N, C-alpha and C positions, 0 to 999 in steps of 0.2 A: 282666220286669217294668219295670225301669228304662227300657229302650228303648221300651216302650208308652207310658209316662208321657211320655218326651221326644216321642215322634211325636204325641200328642195335644195337647201345648202348642205344637209346631210348626204342626200344622193349625190350632188356634185362632189363632194369631198370623198365619198366611197368609190366612185368612179375614176378619179385621178388622185391616187394616194401621195403622190409627190407634192402636189398642191396642198393637200391636207397637212403634210408633215411640215411643209415650209411655213404654212400658217400658224402651226402650233409653235414652231420654232421661234418665229417672229414675235408671238404674243409673250411667250416666255422671256425673250430677250428685252422687249419693251417692260415688262414686269420688273426685271432684274436691273435695268438702267434707272427706272424710277425709283427703286428702292435706293440704289447706291447714290443717285442724286439727292434724295430726300435725307440721306445720311450725313451729307455734307461735302460729298466728292464731287469732281467737276466744277469746282468754283463756287458752289452755292453752299452757305452755311445752313446747318440744320436749324430750324425754328425753333424758338424758345416756347414754352408753354405760354399761353396768353396770361395765365395767372401769376406768372413769375416776371416781376417788373425788372427793367434794365436800369432804372433810375430810381431814386429813393430820397425822401425828405431827411435832412439832418437839421440839428438845431445846436447852436452855440451855447453852452450852459451859462457862459460868462454875459454875453450879449443878448440872448434870447433870438438872435437871427436865424431864420430858416434858409436853408440852401439846399440845392440839389445836387447830389454827386452820384456816381455809378453805384447801384445797389450790391455789388460784391465788395465795396470797401468795408474795412474792418474798423468799426468805432472803438475807442475813441480817437478821432483825428485832431490834426494841430489846428487850434483857432487862431485868431488874429494876435493873441497875446504869445503865441509860441508854445502854449501849453495844451495838453491832450483834453480839450473841453468840448469837442464837437461830436454829438452822440446821434444815433438814428431817432428819428421822430416818426412815430406810427399814427396816421390819421385814419378816421373811419367816418362813416356817415350812413344814416337811416333814410336819407332823402336825397339831396344833390350834393355835389361837391362843393358848392359855395356854402353848404351848412356844415362843412367838415369839422370834426373835433379831434384835436390831439388827445389820444387816451392814454398812451405810455411812450417812455424813452427807452432806449436799449444801448448797451455798450458791452464790451467784454472786459475782465479783469486784463491788467497789463500783461500778466505772464501768459495768459490765454492768447492775447492778441499777438506777443511775440512767438508764440508756438505756431499760430496759424500764419503769420507772415512767413515764418521760417519754412512751413509746409508749402505754402504758395511759391516759395523759390527752389523748391525741389528737395530740400532736406527731409529725410526720414525722421518721424517723430518718435521719441522713447514712449514706452507705456505711459510714464508719469506725465509727459507733454499732451500725449492724447487724453488722458484724463482731465487735464486743465481745460482743453479745448471743449470737451464734453460738458464740463461743470462751468465752463466760462461765461455765458451769457447772463447778463445782469439787467434788470429792469427797475424802473422807478415811475411814480405818478408824474405828470408834467408840471405840478406845482413846484415854485421855487424851492430849493432846499430840501425836498422830499427825500428820503434815504433810499438807498440802491439795495436792492434783494436779488439774491440769485434766483435766476429763472426757475429752478428745480424746487425751490422752497413754497411753502403754503402762501407766504406773503406774496411772493413773485407770481404765482399762478392767480392769486386774487387781484393783483394789478392787471394782469393780461386778460383776465376773464370780465373786468369791469367794462369792456366793450358791450356787454350785454346791456348796460344801463342806458345805451342809446335808444333801444327799442325792445320792448318784451318780445316781438317776432324776430328771433335772430336772422330769419332768412332775409329780412330786409336790410340788414346791416351789411355793408361791404367796405374794403379797404380803398382807401384813395391814395392813389400814386401820381407822380408829376407825368 
């Protein structure tokens, strides 16, 4: 049945080449317009990857207060005391969001934060500043007064990898975002 329909369409297009050419041009234009639209033109913004959150949890180290900020903010942010005490908090769960657990905190060194802020404002970074940005992330366990470690160190990696303590089956663990 489907082959008969395809055969009829093929015969109709062969008999009238102008209609066939017009149909081909319309299909190409439709594909081009969809591509341009999906890239953010014509007033539509390109969709973000579903795994990339637009909001994130942050915690004030002085008060322990959890807040929600745009995920692209660079911690540490200024806390209620006016000091840079608000850091990003990463929650994970192996069951439901109600059972979420804060696994680690993240911030950037002050030098890396300054370089990243300058980059976001359009300033070109020197090689030294770029190196600061790459080495800048620091993590620590959520327990009060636990030490900060550079993410690239063995200690930093151990803190991040402690997420696997939530469940031996890592496939069940997922991040909790606001």
